[in-house]
C-alpha positions as a Markdown table, in Angstrom:
| # | Residue | x | y | z |
|---|---|---|---|---|
| 1 | Met | 8.7 | 15.7 | 12.5 |
| 2 | Gly | 6.1 | 15.4 | 9.7 |
| 3 | Pro | 3.1 | 13.3 | 9.5 |
| 4 | Ala | 3.4 | 9.5 | 10.3 |
| 5 | Arg | 4.0 | 7.3 | 7.2 |
| 6 | Val | 3.2 | 3.6 | 7.1 |
| 7 | Thr | 3.8 | 0.9 | 4.4 |
| 8 | Leu | 1.1 | -1.7 | 4.5 |
| 9 | Ile | 2.0 | -4.9 | 2.8 |
| 10 | Ile | -1.0 | -6.9 | 2.0 |
| 11 | Gly | -0.8 | -10.6 | 1.6 |
| 12 | Gly | -3.3 | -13.1 | 0.3 |
| 13 | Gly | -5.9 | -14.4 | 2.7 |
| 14 | Ile | -9.3 | -13.3 | 3.9 |
| 15 | Ala | -7.7 | -10.7 | 6.3 |
| 16 | Ala | -6.8 | -8.7 | 3.0 |
| 17 | Tyr | -10.4 | -7.4 | 3.4 |
| 18 | Lys | -9.5 | -6.0 | 6.6 |
| 19 | Ala | -6.7 | -4.2 | 5.3 |
| 20 | Leu | -9.0 | -2.0 | 3.5 |
| 21 | Asp | -10.7 | -1.0 | 6.7 |
| 22 | Leu | -7.3 | -0.4 | 8.2 |
| 23 | Ile | -6.2 | 2.0 | 5.6 |
| 24 | Arg | -9.3 | 4.0 | 5.9 |
| 25 | Arg | -8.8 | 4.1 | 9.9 |
| 26 | Leu | -5.2 | 5.3 | 9.4 |
| 27 | Lys | -6.3 | 8.1 | 7.0 |
| 28 | Glu | -8.9 | 9.3 | 9.5 |
| 29 | Arg | -6.0 | 9.8 | 11.9 |
| 30 | His | -4.0 | 11.7 | 9.0 |
| 31 | Ile | -1.5 | 9.0 | 8.6 |
| 32 | His | 0.2 | 8.7 | 5.2 |
| 33 | Val | -0.4 | 5.1 | 3.9 |
| 34 | Arg | 1.4 | 3.5 | 1.1 |
| 35 | Cys | 0.2 | 0.0 | 0.0 |
| 36 | Val | 2.0 | -3.0 | -1.4 |
| 37 | Leu | -0.2 | -5.9 | -2.7 |
| 38 | Thr | 1.2 | -9.4 | -3.4 |
| 39 | Lys | -0.4 | -11.4 | -6.4 |
| 40 | Ala | -2.2 | -13.4 | -3.8 |
| 41 | Ala | -3.7 | -10.5 | -2.1 |
| 42 | Gln | -5.0 | -9.3 | -5.6 |
| 43 | Gln | -7.4 | -12.4 | -5.4 |
| 44 | Phe | -9.0 | -10.6 | -2.4 |
| 45 | Val | -8.8 | -6.9 | -3.0 |
| 46 | Thr | -8.0 | -4.9 | -6.1 |
| 47 | Pro | -5.0 | -2.5 | -6.2 |
| 48 | Leu | -7.7 | 0.2 | -7.3 |
| 49 | Ala | -9.5 | -0.3 | -4.0 |
| 50 | Ala | -6.3 | 0.0 | -1.9 |
| 51 | Ser | -5.3 | 3.2 | -4.0 |
| 52 | Ala | -8.6 | 4.8 | -3.7 |
| 53 | Leu | -8.5 | 4.6 | 0.1 |
| 54 | Ser | -5.0 | 5.6 | 0.6 |
| 55 | His | -4.9 | 8.2 | -2.2 |
| 56 | Glu | -1.6 | 6.8 | -3.3 |
| 57 | Arg | -0.3 | 4.5 | -5.9 |
| 58 | Cys | -0.7 | 0.9 | -4.9 |
| 59 | Tyr | 2.5 | -1.1 | -5.7 |
| 60 | Thr | 2.0 | -4.8 | -7.0 |
| 61 | Asp | 5.3 | -5.5 | -8.5 |
| 62 | Leu | 9.1 | -5.2 | -7.3 |
| 63 | Phe | 10.2 | -3.7 | -10.5 |
| 64 | Asp | 8.2 | -1.2 | -12.7 |
| 65 | Ala | 9.2 | -1.8 | -16.3 |
| 66 | Arg | 7.1 | 1.2 | -17.3 |
| 67 | Ala | 9.0 | 3.8 | -15.3 |
| 68 | Asn | 12.4 | 1.9 | -15.3 |
| 69 | Ser | 12.6 | 2.3 | -11.6 |
| 70 | Met | 12.7 | 0.1 | -8.5 |
| 71 | Pro | 9.5 | 0.7 | -6.5 |
| 72 | Ala | 10.8 | -1.2 | -3.5 |
| 73 | Ile | 13.6 | 1.2 | -2.8 |
| 74 | Phe | 11.4 | 4.2 | -3.3 |
| 75 | Val | 8.7 | 2.8 | -0.7 |
| 76 | Ser | 11.4 | 1.8 | 1.8 |
| 77 | Arg | 13.1 | 5.3 | 1.8 |
| 78 | Thr | 9.9 | 7.1 | 2.1 |
| 79 | Thr | 8.2 | 5.4 | 5.1 |
| 80 | Ala | 8.9 | 5.1 | 8.8 |
| 81 | Ile | 6.8 | 2.0 | 9.6 |
């Protein structure tokens, strides 16, 4: 079994700030973190901050028109939790 993989979906609210600390703590434990931010969450934290801490692309949309793909399917198939 490989390293643990977590998808962290961050919603709007003051707790979104705490999500950044959670990402940092998970990474300290060598857990792979992939983030999804809702539009409301982006009012509190930026996708850039989540990406910088997780070392992964942060998803903000269900469909990615640039890549002609569906990130929701990719994210769900590549994480365990």
